[in-house]
N, C-alpha and C positions, 0 to 999 in steps of 0.2 A: 799896478796892486788892486787887489778886490777883497773885499770882507763883506761880511753877512751877519746878520742877527738872527741866528736860529731860534726860533721860539715856536715851541707848540701851543699856540695860543687856543684856549677853549672858546667856541664862537658862540654868541649871544643866545642860540637855539640850544646848546646843550647845556647852560648853564639852567635853564628851565624847564629842562625835560620831564622832572617830576609832576610840574603843572600841567603839560600836555598830556601823560599818561592817566591824571587823576579825570581831565575833560574827556579823552578817549574812554573811558572806563565808565562815566556816566551815559556818554552819547550811545554807546554800546547798549547798554542796560535798558535805555526809553527804544531804541531800536525793537528789541525784542517785545516791549510792552505794545510799540503802538504797531507790529505786526499782528500781535493775539489782538489786539484790539479791533483793528480792520476787519479781522476775520471771522471775531464774533457778534459785532454790530454790521456786517456787511457792509462797510463804508468804504468806497472806492478812491474816496478823497482821502480817508487816512492811508489808504495800503500806496497809493501816489504818493504822499509825503513820507510815507515809511521806504519808499524805495530812493527819493531825493535825499532821506539819512542817510540810507546806504553807502551811497557816493560819497557822502561828507566823513561818514566813519572811515571807512576805504581812504580816504583822503587824511585823517589825522591819524591814521594807522602808519600811512606813506611817509609822513613828516617826521613820526617817531622812528621809524625803521632809518629813514635818510640821517638822522640825530646818531643813532648808536653806528651805523657804518660811518659817517663824518668824525666819530669820536679815534678812529684806529691810527695809530701812529703811522708817520711816512715811513716807507719804505724804498730800496732802490727804483721800484716801476713808478713807486708815486712820492715823488721826492718832496713834494708840496702838502703830501697826505688826501685825506679824502672830503674833504670840506666841501668842493662842489657838488655831491650828493644832496646837499641839503638844498643847492639852488634848483637843481633837477627836480627834486619835490615840490618846489614852489613852482614852478613852471607846469609840472603835470598837474597839479590843483588848478593851477588857473584856468588851463586849458579845460577840464571838469569841469568848471564853475562857469564859464563861458559857456560850456553847451549845454548846460543844466539850463542856464537863464534862454538858450536859444530855443530848447525843447518845452520850456515853460510857456514862453509867448507862440509859441505854435498847438499847443495844447489848448492855450486860453482862447485863441481864434478858432478852434474846432468847436470849442464847447460856448462859443456866443453863437454858433449856428445851430445848435442844439445842447442847450444847457439840461443835465440830467438831475435827477431829482436826489438830494443830501438827507441823507439821518444826520440833522444838524445839531441835534442835543449830545449824542455819543462823541459827534466829532470837536464839539466842544469842551467838553471833558477832557478827552487823550491831549486836546491841544494844548489846553491849559498847562496839563503835566509838561508838554514839552516847551512850554514859553520856558516853565521854570526851570527846567535842564537847562534850556540855553542862555539863560541870563544868567544861572551860576557858572556855567562855561564861559561867557564873555567876561565874566569878572575876573576870572583866575588869570585868561589869556589877554587880555586888553595889554597891559603894560609889559609884558613880553613880546609883545608882536610889534612894539616902538624898535628895536633893535635888529630884528632877524626877518628875512623876508620868509624864510621857510614858518617859523611861527607867524607871521602875518598872514599866509596862507593858511593856516590852519586857523586863527582867528576869523577870517573871513568864512571860513568853513561855518565856523558856529554862528558868525552873523547871520548869513543866508538862512540857516534853521529858523534860528529867531525870526526872522522876518516872514519866514516862510510859518511859523507857528501862531505869529499875531495876525498874516491875512487868513489863516483859517478862522481862527476864534470871531474875525470881524464878518468874514462870509457868513459864520454860523450862527451867529446872532442877526445878521442880516436874513439871512434866510428863514430862521427859525419864529422871526417879527413878524414877517412881510412876506413869506413863501416868492421872493424874488431870487429865481435860482441864476439869474445875469451875474450874481454878484462874485460866485467862485470864480469866472473866469475874467473879472474885471480886477478884482485883486490879485488872483495869481498873474495879470499881465504887469501890474503894478510893481509886484515882488521881482519879477523877471529885470525889468527894467531900473530898479534899483541895484538889483547884484552886479551888474553888468561894467559901469563905469569904474567902479572900486578895482573889481575883478582884472581890467584890463589895463588899469596903473601900475597893479602888482606883477603882470606877467611883463610888461616895459622893464620893470625894475631887475625883474630875472633875467631877462635877454640882455638887458646892459652887463649885468654880471659876466654871464657866458660868453658875449663879445669882448670881453676885458678891457670894458670902457672905463672911464675915470667915475670912479664913486663918487657919488652925490655928496657925501660928508668929506671930500677933501676939496679944497680951492689950491688946483693946478696950479694957478699963476702967482698966488700969494707963496704958493712951496718954492715955485722956480726964484722968484724973488727973495725969499730968505736963505736959499741955497747961493745965489750970487753975491751976496751981501755979507756972507760969512769971511772975516778976514782972512786971507790967504789962498781965496778962490777966484781966478781969472776967468774962466768963463764955465757954462754949463751947458750940455748938448745930451741928444739921448735920452731925455727924460719920461719914463713911465712911469704910470700909476694902476692900480687895477686890484682888484678883490678878488680873494680867494674862497669868502662868502662873506655873510653879513659880519659889517663889525670887525672883520680882517682882513687888512689892506697890507699892499704890499708896493713897492718904488723899486725903481732900478736908474741910474744915472751915471754920465760920465762925466767927472770932474778935472778941469784944466787947473793946477796951482800953479803959483808964482811962485818962480825963482828962488830958493832959500827957504821955500817953507817945509816944516817937517811933516813930513806925510803921515806918519801915526798918528800925531795931533791932530790935523785936519780930519782926519779919517772919523777920529774920536769927537769932535766938535761936532760934525756934521749931523751922524750918528744919533747922538743924544738932543742936538736942537729937532731934527726930524722926528725923531720917537716924542718928545716931550710936546711939541707945539703943534703937531698934526695928527691924526686920527690913521698912523702908518704902524703896523706891527713887526714887518718884515721890510729890511734896508738893504742894497746893494748898492756900494759905491765903485767905481773904477775910478782911481785916480790915475791922472794921467799929466806928462811932461808938456809945456808949451811946444808946438810942431809936429806932435803925433799926429800922423795921417791916419783918418778914418775912410772907410769904402763908404759908409753910407751913413746920414744923420736924419733920424724919424722926425724928432720935433726939438 
């Protein structure tokens, strides 16, 4: 006998999409202002930062679109729904951010060889506005990023912008007061190195979901022990736990029951215990009599 809990659970990102939209609007508005500022002041640094901001705005937009797609209900061709689009967005964001980090390091290397003259005053003003916008965006998204890889990717996009703004301001102050234009590539390289490790961790987490690895927030050994200690359970095998998206976990297991145990009551006990004590939203249990032959046992 097989029983499932069919729950259309809203993802963590879906619950916070309004905040993401607010940050997207703020970042998009600043992007337009930065492009205008770069053209008016003839500042290459601002235009380069605007290009960086453009990739981040696209990343935020992608994250928002992924949430909207992920909210679509399950259908015969997508029986688990469209949750995974959020994880795909997180992977794309991570790859883009890694690409930006590598590009920043490459550009820094070239500028070390021939540092260009920069209009420091104008750069400071626009970077200051950008810093304010990004700090507001980080404050809005910080809490949301704790429960969703998609939102974490969006948060890292804003974080990278904030670090860029800080770096541009520091470089601007140094160049304005000392005329030492090597400050621009030096701080740019530091920004690239700061972005890289966090983004790499995000990419690893997202790939783990796509590979249907055990979620980080589920202790599979403790889960197995809990199932095996349930009254009426003789053995547990083919136990699998995976994530549909951040904060939406699923599991399946084959349960060999003791002779004489009520199958319906055992199924209810197993389901209630798993949902209440572990971070699992979708459970599937196959109840078997002792002696039932299996072709393959995975775990």
